[in-house]
C-alpha positions as CSV (number, residue, x, y, z in Angstrom):
1,M,-39.6,39.2,77.4
2,T,-40.4,40.2,73.9
3,T,-37.5,40.2,71.3
4,P,-37.7,43.5,69.1
5,P,-38.1,42.7,65.2
6,P,-34.6,43.0,63.3
7,P,-34.2,46.4,61.3
8,E,-35.4,46.2,57.6
9,P,-32.4,46.2,55.2
10,T,-31.7,49.4,53.6
11,P,-32.4,49.3,49.8
12,A,-29.7,49.5,47.8
13,P,-29.3,52.5,45.5
14,P,-30.5,51.8,41.9
15,S,-27.6,50.8,39.5
16,L,-26.4,53.2,37.1
17,P,-25.5,52.5,33.5
18,P,-21.7,51.8,32.8
19,P,-20.0,55.1,31.5
20,P,-19.3,55.0,27.8
21,A,-16.4,53.4,26.4
22,T,-13.5,56.0,25.7
23,G,-10.9,56.1,23.1
24,A,-7.6,57.2,23.4
25,T,-8.1,61.0,23.9
26,G,-10.8,60.4,26.4
27,D,-13.8,61.1,24.0
28,P,-16.6,58.5,23.8
29,A,-15.6,55.9,21.3
30,I,-18.1,55.8,18.3
31,H,-19.2,52.2,17.2
32,P,-21.2,51.3,14.3
33,P,-24.5,49.6,15.0
34,A,-24.0,46.2,15.8
35,D,-26.6,44.9,13.1
36,L,-25.3,47.0,10.3
37,A,-21.7,45.4,11.1
38,A,-23.0,41.9,11.3
39,D,-25.0,42.3,8.3
40,L,-22.0,43.4,6.2
41,T,-19.8,40.5,7.7
42,A,-22.6,37.9,7.1
43,E,-23.1,39.2,3.3
44,L,-19.2,38.6,2.9
45,T,-19.0,35.6,4.9
46,A,-22.0,33.8,3.4
47,A,-20.7,34.6,-0.3
48,G,-17.2,32.9,0.9
49,L,-15.4,35.5,-0.9
50,L,-12.5,36.0,1.6
51,T,-12.3,32.7,2.9
52,G,-8.6,31.9,3.9
53,H,-7.7,35.7,3.5
54,R,-6.9,36.0,7.1
55,R,-4.8,32.9,7.0
56,L,-3.0,34.4,4.1
57,L,-2.1,37.6,6.0
58,A,-1.2,35.4,9.2
59,E,1.3,33.2,7.3
60,A,3.1,36.6,5.8
61,A,3.0,38.0,9.3
62,A,4.7,34.8,10.5
63,T,7.3,34.2,7.8
64,G,7.7,37.7,6.2
65,R,7.1,36.1,2.8
66,L,4.6,37.8,0.2
67,P,1.7,36.0,-1.2
68,D,2.7,33.6,-4.2
69,R,0.9,33.5,-7.5
70,R,-1.8,30.8,-6.5
71,A,-2.5,33.1,-3.5
72,L,-3.2,36.2,-5.6
73,D,-5.2,34.3,-8.1
74,A,-7.7,33.1,-5.5
75,C,-7.8,37.1,-4.4
76,R,-8.7,38.1,-8.0
77,A,-11.2,35.2,-8.1
78,A,-12.8,36.5,-5.1
79,G,-12.9,40.0,-6.5
80,N,-14.3,38.7,-9.6
81,R,-17.1,37.0,-7.6
82,A,-17.9,40.0,-5.6
83,A,-18.5,42.1,-8.9
84,E,-20.6,39.5,-10.1
85,Q,-22.6,39.3,-6.8
86,G,-23.1,43.0,-6.7
87,V,-21.0,43.4,-3.5
88,P,-19.6,47.1,-3.0
89,L,-16.0,47.5,-3.8
90,R,-15.8,49.4,-0.5
91,S,-17.4,46.7,1.7
92,L,-15.0,44.1,-0.1
93,V,-11.7,46.3,0.7
94,D,-13.0,47.2,4.1
95,D,-13.5,43.7,5.0
96,A,-9.8,42.6,3.4
97,L,-8.2,45.5,5.6
98,A,-10.3,44.4,8.9
99,A,-8.6,40.9,8.6
100,A,-5.3,42.3,9.2
101,D,-6.5,43.7,12.6
102,G,-4.2,42.1,15.5
103,L,-1.6,40.8,13.1
104,A,2.0,41.9,13.2
105,P,2.7,44.5,10.3
106,V,1.7,42.9,7.2
107,L,1.4,45.9,5.0
108,P,3.3,44.6,1.8
109,A,1.3,41.4,1.8
110,L,-1.8,43.3,2.4
111,R,-1.2,45.7,-0.2
112,R,-0.8,43.1,-2.7
113,A,-3.8,40.9,-1.8
114,V,-6.3,44.0,-1.8
115,S,-4.7,45.0,-5.3
116,A,-5.3,41.4,-6.5
117,L,-8.9,41.7,-5.1
118,M,-9.5,44.9,-6.9
119,E,-8.0,43.6,-10.2
120,G,-10.4,41.0,-10.1
121,Y,-13.3,43.0,-9.5
122,E,-12.3,45.6,-12.3
123,Q,-11.9,42.6,-14.9
124,A,-15.4,41.5,-14.1
125,Q,-16.7,45.0,-14.6
126,L,-14.9,45.3,-18.0
127,A,-16.3,41.9,-19.0
128,A,-19.7,43.0,-18.1
129,I,-19.4,46.2,-20.1
130,R,-17.9,43.8,-23.1
131,D,-21.4,41.7,-22.9
132,E,-23.5,44.8,-22.8
133,E,-21.6,45.9,-25.7
134,E,-22.1,42.7,-27.9
135,A,-25.7,42.6,-26.7
136,R,-26.3,46.3,-28.1
137,R,-24.5,45.4,-31.4
138,Q,-26.7,42.4,-31.9
139,F,-29.8,44.2,-30.9
140,V,-28.7,47.0,-33.4
141,D,-28.3,44.3,-36.1
142,D,-31.6,42.6,-35.6
143,L,-33.4,46.1,-35.4
144,L,-32.1,47.3,-38.6
145,Q,-32.5,44.0,-40.4
146,G,-35.9,43.5,-39.1
147,R,-35.3,40.4,-37.0
148,A,-38.4,40.5,-34.7
149,E,-37.0,38.0,-31.8
150,R,-38.1,39.5,-28.6
151,L,-37.2,42.7,-30.3
152,A,-39.8,45.0,-28.2
153,E,-38.7,43.7,-25.0
154,R,-35.1,44.2,-25.8
155,A,-35.7,47.6,-27.4
156,E,-37.0,48.8,-23.8
157,H,-33.8,47.8,-22.3
158,F,-32.0,50.1,-24.7
159,G,-34.4,52.9,-24.3
160,L,-36.9,52.4,-27.4
161,R,-40.7,52.0,-27.4
162,L,-41.1,50.6,-30.9
163,A,-44.9,51.3,-31.1
164,E,-44.2,54.9,-31.9
165,S,-43.0,56.3,-35.1
166,Y,-39.2,56.5,-35.5
167,V,-36.9,58.5,-37.8
168,V,-33.5,57.1,-38.5
169,A,-30.7,59.5,-39.5
170,V,-27.4,58.2,-40.8
171,A,-24.0,59.9,-41.2
172,G,-21.6,58.9,-43.7
173,N,-18.1,59.8,-45.4
174,L,-16.5,59.6,-42.0
175,P,-12.9,59.0,-41.3
176,A,-11.8,55.4,-41.1
177,A,-10.8,55.4,-37.3
178,P,-13.1,53.5,-34.9
179,L,-16.4,55.4,-34.4
180,A,-17.1,53.9,-31.1
181,P,-15.9,56.5,-29.0
182,D,-17.8,59.2,-30.9
183,R,-20.8,57.3,-30.9
184,D,-20.6,57.1,-27.0
185,R,-20.1,60.9,-26.6
186,I,-22.8,62.1,-29.1
187,E,-25.4,59.6,-27.5
188,R,-24.5,60.9,-24.0
189,A,-25.1,64.5,-25.4
190,L,-28.5,63.3,-26.9
191,V,-29.6,61.4,-23.7
192,T,-28.8,64.5,-21.5
193,R,-31.1,66.6,-23.7
194,F,-34.0,64.3,-24.7
195,G,-33.9,61.5,-22.2
196,S,-32.7,57.8,-22.3
197,H,-35.8,56.5,-23.6
198,N,-36.0,58.6,-26.8
199,V,-32.6,58.0,-28.7
200,L,-30.2,55.3,-29.8
201,V,-26.8,56.0,-31.5
202,A,-25.3,53.1,-33.1
203,V,-22.4,52.4,-35.7
204,R,-23.3,49.9,-38.4
205,D,-21.4,49.4,-42.1
206,A,-19.1,52.3,-41.4
207,L,-22.1,54.5,-40.8
208,L,-23.1,56.5,-37.5
209,V,-26.7,55.9,-36.9
210,C,-29.4,57.6,-34.7
211,V,-32.8,56.2,-34.1
212,A,-35.2,59.0,-32.6
213,P,-39.2,59.3,-32.3
214,A,-40.8,61.4,-35.3
215,T,-42.1,63.5,-32.4
216,L,-38.8,64.7,-31.6
217,P,-37.6,66.5,-35.2
218,A,-35.0,68.2,-32.9
219,A,-33.3,65.1,-32.4
220,V,-32.2,64.8,-35.8
221,G,-30.8,68.5,-35.7
222,E,-28.9,67.9,-32.8
223,F,-27.4,64.7,-34.0
224,T,-26.2,66.6,-37.1
225,H,-24.7,69.1,-35.1
226,H,-22.5,66.7,-33.3
227,V,-21.5,65.0,-36.4
228,R,-20.5,68.6,-37.8
229,A,-18.5,69.5,-34.6
230,R,-16.6,66.1,-34.5
231,F,-15.9,65.2,-38.1
232,P,-13.9,67.1,-40.5
233,P,-15.7,68.4,-43.7
234,G,-16.8,65.8,-46.1
235,W,-19.5,64.2,-44.1
236,R,-23.0,63.9,-45.0
237,V,-26.0,62.9,-42.9
238,G,-29.2,61.2,-44.7
239,V,-32.5,61.3,-43.1
240,G,-35.3,58.8,-43.6
241,R,-38.9,59.3,-43.5
242,P,-40.9,58.7,-40.2
243,H,-42.4,55.1,-40.0
244,R,-44.0,53.2,-37.3
245,G,-42.9,49.9,-35.2
246,P,-40.0,47.8,-35.8
247,G,-40.6,47.4,-39.6
248,G,-40.6,51.1,-39.8
249,V,-37.3,51.5,-38.3
250,V,-35.8,49.3,-41.0
251,T,-37.7,51.2,-43.5
252,S,-36.1,54.5,-42.3
253,Y,-33.0,53.3,-42.1
254,R,-32.8,52.0,-45.5
255,E,-34.1,55.2,-47.0
256,A,-31.5,57.2,-45.1
257,A,-28.8,55.1,-46.5
258,Q,-30.1,55.3,-49.8
259,A,-30.3,58.8,-49.6
260,L,-26.6,59.0,-48.8
261,E,-25.8,56.9,-52.0
262,L,-27.9,58.9,-54.3
263,A,-26.5,62.1,-53.0
264,G,-22.9,60.8,-53.9
265,A,-23.9,59.7,-57.2
266,L,-25.7,62.8,-58.2
267,S,-22.8,65.1,-56.6
268,L,-25.4,66.7,-54.7
269,K,-24.0,69.8,-52.3
270,P,-26.0,69.7,-49.1
271,D,-24.5,68.2,-46.3
272,V,-28.1,66.8,-45.0
273,V,-30.2,64.9,-47.7
274,R,-33.6,63.7,-46.9
275,A,-35.3,60.8,-48.5
276,A,-38.5,62.8,-48.8
277,D,-36.7,65.1,-51.3
278,L,-35.3,62.2,-53.4
279,L,-38.4,60.1,-53.9
280,V,-38.1,60.4,-57.8
281,F,-34.8,58.6,-57.9
282,P,-35.9,55.4,-56.7
283,V,-38.7,55.5,-58.9
284,L,-36.4,55.8,-61.7
285,L,-34.2,52.9,-60.7
286,R,-37.1,50.6,-60.1
287,D,-37.2,50.1,-63.9
288,R,-33.6,49.8,-64.3
289,A,-34.0,48.5,-68.1
290,A,-36.1,51.4,-69.0
291,I,-33.6,54.1,-67.5
292,E,-30.7,52.4,-69.3
293,D,-32.6,52.7,-72.5
294,L,-33.4,56.3,-72.1
295,V,-29.9,57.1,-71.0
296,T,-28.2,55.4,-74.0
297,S,-30.6,56.6,-76.6
298,V,-30.8,60.0,-75.6
299,L,-27.2,60.7,-74.5
300,S,-24.9,58.5,-76.4
301,P,-24.6,60.7,-79.4
302,L,-22.6,63.3,-76.9
303,L,-19.9,60.7,-76.8
304,T,-18.9,61.8,-80.1
305,A,-18.4,65.5,-79.1
306,R,-15.2,67.2,-79.5
307,G,-13.8,67.8,-75.9
308,G,-16.0,64.8,-74.6
309,H,-19.4,64.6,-73.3
310,E,-18.7,65.6,-69.6
311,P,-18.5,69.7,-70.4
312,L,-22.2,69.1,-72.1
313,L,-23.6,67.0,-69.2
314,E,-22.3,69.8,-66.8
315,T,-23.9,72.4,-68.9
316,L,-27.3,70.6,-68.8
317,E,-27.1,70.0,-65.1
318,A,-26.5,73.7,-64.7
319,V,-29.1,74.9,-67.0
320,F,-31.7,72.7,-65.1
321,A,-30.4,73.7,-61.9
322,A,-31.1,77.3,-62.7
323,H,-34.4,76.5,-63.9
324,G,-33.4,77.3,-67.2
325,N,-32.0,80.5,-67.1
326,Q,-28.9,80.4,-69.0
327,T,-27.2,83.5,-67.6
328,A,-27.5,82.2,-64.1
329,A,-26.2,78.8,-65.4
330,A,-23.3,80.7,-67.1
331,R,-22.5,81.9,-63.7
332,R,-22.3,78.5,-62.0
333,L,-20.1,77.2,-64.7
334,R,-17.9,80.4,-64.7
335,L,-18.7,80.7,-68.4
336,S,-20.1,83.5,-70.6
337,P,-23.7,83.2,-71.5
338,R,-22.6,82.9,-75.1
339,A,-20.6,79.8,-74.1
340,V,-23.6,78.4,-72.6
341,T,-25.9,79.2,-75.8
342,Y,-23.2,77.5,-78.0
343,R,-22.9,74.3,-75.9
344,L,-26.9,74.0,-75.7
345,E,-27.0,74.3,-79.6
346,R,-24.4,71.5,-79.7
347,I,-26.4,69.3,-77.7
348,R,-29.5,70.0,-79.8
349,R,-27.7,69.1,-82.9
350,L,-26.1,65.9,-81.5
351,T,-29.2,64.6,-79.7
352,G,-32.3,66.1,-81.3
353,F,-33.2,67.3,-77.9
354,S,-33.5,71.0,-76.9
355,P,-33.9,72.0,-73.2
356,D,-36.1,75.2,-74.5
357,D,-38.9,72.7,-75.5
358,P,-40.9,71.6,-72.3
359,T,-41.3,68.0,-73.4
360,Q,-37.9,67.8,-74.7
361,R,-36.2,69.4,-71.7
362,F,-38.1,66.7,-69.3
363,T,-36.6,63.9,-71.3
364,L,-33.1,65.3,-71.2
365,E,-33.3,66.4,-67.3
366,T,-34.3,62.6,-66.5
367,A,-31.9,61.2,-68.8
368,V,-28.8,63.3,-67.3
369,L,-30.2,62.3,-63.9
370,G,-30.3,58.8,-64.9
371,A,-26.7,58.8,-66.3
372,R,-25.4,60.2,-62.9
373,L,-27.5,57.4,-60.9
374,L,-25.9,54.7,-63.4
375,D,-22.4,56.6,-63.3
376,W,-22.8,56.7,-67.2
377,P,-20.5,56.1,-69.3
378,D,-17.4,55.3,-67.4
379,G,-18.8,53.1,-64.6
380,Y,-21.8,51.9,-66.6
381,R,-22.4,48.2,-66.7
382,P,-25.7,47.2,-68.7
383,S,-28.0,45.0,-66.6
384,A,-28.4,41.3,-67.8
385,G,-31.3,41.0,-70.3
386,P,-34.0,38.1,-70.1
387,Q,-32.5,34.7,-70.6
388,D,-33.6,32.8,-73.3
């Protein structure tokens, strides 16, 4: 008798994926991607930034004591290293908070530990800012003094391309208060308008210095606008001529600073003085012995005038500024035209020079300008003659 074959087993139904985990409310729980969490944990663990942090919290939970000074110093050091290694502050704090999971309430200890971590982080950031400020100050000193060590490479870091032509403007006669806050605000405003690779604003020798490409003449005007808005009356801006390369920046800076000095010596009224408009004065001072001889030879007789020399010098300056128009000069001096005529006659009698004669007028005008440049006669000190 043939035995019938056993029945084939019924195939099991395909297995279904497990239901998603649910949170306390019954909604599906949301977990961060495992690889992302692992990366963050590995980054912090590899750096060794929070070694012992969980042990610190566990001890606080067991004993009820807050972390001591040594433990908090370790947290500050960890925060400092995190900033130096570029770890995001949020990641650092999240990892520090996660270390408290599963422990009894340790909120006071955790608060102190996290506060110390963030304090160390902020200290590292402030140190980095101070280092950047020192690097900037050194770069500006090197740039404006013409020291060329790695200058082009460092200039790119601060936004300058030294192959171009640059103009330097300097603001002087500013308050004695620290200028760094105003420098930062003015530079931010200029960078917002002209871009970070076009302007540099710095402080040097109590002057606010602006370096800008010659192709952006509006930058100097904008710099002057902000100086006018931030400082009380009395300020003055000197503008150098455009020059190319690192040496050109030095030359333009010196021209701008010299323009300020000349404007002060000559009591010029404009708030903005340009070196290009004052080129004759460095020429006068180039041969100091010659200009001293001219001033003393032509103007010394005015020292004997009744009432002093100053009213007569002011009269000559007013006449020259009015292009020889004595009526206009009288209005400047708030005198009658007759009084101006009388003073000019006294000058002619004392010196032998008359502003009505073209040749003598030039001699007188040059002598008056030289007197102002030399601060003659009150602050005048003759230059030393040749040594035997």
